[in-house]
C-alpha positions as CSV (number, residue, x, y, z in Angstrom):
1,M,-9.6,10.6,14.8
2,T,-9.6,9.3,11.2
3,D,-10.4,5.7,10.5
4,W,-7.8,3.8,8.6
5,V,-7.8,0.7,6.6
6,L,-4.7,-1.5,6.3
7,V,-4.2,-2.4,2.6
8,D,-2.4,-5.7,1.8
9,T,0.4,-6.1,-0.7
10,D,-1.7,-8.2,-3.0
11,V,-4.2,-5.4,-3.5
12,L,-1.5,-2.9,-4.3
13,I,0.2,-5.3,-6.8
14,D,-3.2,-5.8,-8.5
15,V,-3.6,-2.0,-8.7
16,G,-0.2,-1.8,-10.3
17,R,-1.3,-4.4,-12.8
18,S,-4.5,-2.4,-13.6
19,V,-6.9,-5.0,-12.1
20,T,-10.3,-3.2,-12.1
21,E,-11.5,-4.8,-8.9
22,A,-8.4,-3.7,-7.0
23,I,-8.5,-0.2,-8.3
24,T,-12.2,0.1,-7.4
25,C,-11.5,-1.3,-3.9
26,L,-8.7,1.1,-3.3
27,Q,-10.8,4.1,-4.5
28,Q,-13.5,3.1,-2.1
29,I,-11.1,2.9,0.8
30,E,-9.7,6.3,-0.1
31,Q,-13.2,7.8,0.0
32,Q,-14.1,6.4,3.4
33,A,-10.8,6.1,5.4
34,S,-7.1,6.7,5.5
35,P,-5.4,4.0,3.4
36,T,-2.6,2.5,5.4
37,I,0.2,0.1,4.7
38,S,2.6,-1.7,7.0
39,V,6.3,-1.2,6.6
40,V,6.4,-4.9,5.5
41,T,4.1,-4.1,2.6
42,Q,6.2,-1.1,1.8
43,M,9.4,-3.1,1.6
44,E,7.8,-6.0,-0.3
45,L,6.8,-3.5,-3.1
46,M,10.2,-1.8,-3.1
47,I,12.2,-5.1,-3.2
48,G,10.1,-6.3,-6.1
49,C,11.2,-3.4,-8.3
50,R,13.3,-4.3,-11.3
51,D,15.1,-1.0,-11.7
52,K,15.5,2.5,-10.3
53,A,12.7,3.9,-12.5
54,E,10.3,1.4,-11.2
55,L,11.4,2.1,-7.7
56,R,10.7,5.8,-8.1
57,T,7.3,5.0,-9.5
58,V,6.5,2.8,-6.5
59,E,7.9,5.4,-4.0
60,R,5.6,8.0,-5.6
61,F,2.6,5.6,-5.4
62,L,3.3,4.8,-1.7
63,Q,3.1,8.5,-0.8
64,R,-0.7,8.0,-0.9
65,F,-0.5,5.8,2.2
66,Q,0.1,6.2,5.8
67,S,2.8,3.7,6.9
68,V,2.7,1.9,10.2
69,K,5.4,0.1,12.0
70,L,4.8,-3.4,13.3
71,R,5.7,-4.4,16.8
72,P,5.5,-7.7,18.6
73,S,2.6,-8.3,20.8
74,L,3.3,-8.4,24.5
75,M,1.6,-11.3,26.2
């Protein structure tokens, strides 16, 4: 089984803004594990798009990640 790392929205936004530290962090994650995002992160990025072209760019970028659904904890 492959290890995975859940990547937060803030990191992905910084990658999109070409923040060196975020890009390096994501590259390290991709070398060591399967980068994963939650469906919440996926929607946050998609909702933040200003137009259809930006949405297509985000959708292509998100193909790099495994997406996981969130479910409530059963106590």
